[in-house]
N, C-alpha and C positions, 0 to 999 in steps of 0.2 A: 504494500500500500504506500503510495507516494505521499509527500508532505501535504499536497493540496487536498487529497482525500481525507487525511487525518484532520486537517484544519476544518474542512467542511463538516465532518462528523462532530467535531467539537462545537462548532458554531450552531449546528442543528440541535445538539443536546442542550446548549445554553438557552437557545430560543424556547425549546420545549419546557425546560425547567422554569424559565421566567414566566411563561404563560400559565403553566401549572400552578406556580406559587401565587400569582395574582388571582387566578380563579379560585384557588383554595382559600385565600384570605378574604375574598370579597364578601362571603356570607357573614363573616365576623367583624370586619372593619369597614365595610361599605366602600365609599370612594377612597378611603385611606389605604386600600389594598394596593394602590399604585406604588407604595413603598417596596413592593415585591419586585419592581423593575430594577432595583439596585443590583439584582443578580446579574444584570447585563454587564456589570463591571468585570465579570470574568472574561469578557472578550478582550480585555487588555492583555491577558496572559495567553491568548490564542495565537500570537504571532511568533516572533523570533525564538524565544527560549524553548518552546515545546515541540515545534514541528520542523524547524529548518535544520540544515545539515550540521552534524557534529564535527565532521571531518572536512577540512577546507578543500580537499581534493575532489569531493563529490560535486556533481552538478545539481544545482537547486531546482532550476526550471529550464526546460527547453522551449522551442517554438510552439510545440503542441500544448504545453502547459499554459503558455501565455495566451494562445488562441482560446483555450477552454475558459480561462479566467475572464477574458474579454467578452466572450459570448454569454457567460453566466452573469456578468455585470449588466449587459444589455437586457437580458431576460428579466433580471431582478428589478431593475428600474422601470422597465416596461410594465410589469405587473403592478409595481407601486403606483405608477401614474394612473393606471386604469382604476385601481382601488381608491386613489385619492379623489379622482373626479366623481366616482360613484358615491363616495362618502359625502362629498360636498353637496351633491344633489339630494342625497338622503337627509342631510342636515337641513337643507332648505325645506324639504317636505315635512320634516318633523317639527322644526322650530318656526316655520312660516317665513314669508318673505321679509317681514319686519321684525322677526324674532332675534333675540340675542343668544348666541351659543355660549353655554357656561365654560368657564376657564378649564374646569376639570375635563371636559370633553376634548378641548384642544390639547391638553397635556396627554391625555390617553391616546389621542390620535398620533401625536409625535412618537410616543413610545411604541405603539403598535405598528406604526409605519416603519420604524427602524427594524423592529423584529421581523416584519414581513420581508423587508429587503434582504436581511441577512439569511433568513430561512430559505427564501426562494433561490438566493445565490448558492447556498450550500446544496440544495436539492438539484439545481441545474448542474452544478459541478459534479456531483456524484453520478447523475444520469449520464453525463458526457463521458465520464471515465468508465462507463458500463460496469457498474458495481460488481459484477461477477469476475472482473479481471483482477487476478490476485496480485500482479505486480504493478498495477496502475498504468500499464501500457508503455512504460518507459524504462 
């Protein structure tokens, strides 16, 4: 399994853990369950120290890895913008044309939008590496 697959699995696990925590806390804390998004700070550790090369003689990423990363980024942001526009129209329908959207809804949207981007990016990465390939294709 290459570093990109490991990083994608880690990001997907953190996204699932964050959503699970917020949903589990919601019945008890209500809107304060947003504190569960603090788990997203684990993404800080998902980069260099955990997944990249330990030996300087190893290749970190080749052209195929860069192509997969680029495609995954395009897919993730494409899905995000579709969801963003859909949520904007849903908010208009829910709060009305002259209604005010509560701040907590905006904060939740930011957190959920970022989780959506990271999760879709991770899924797209894993799909492109054809999850069954044991060596990551490289």
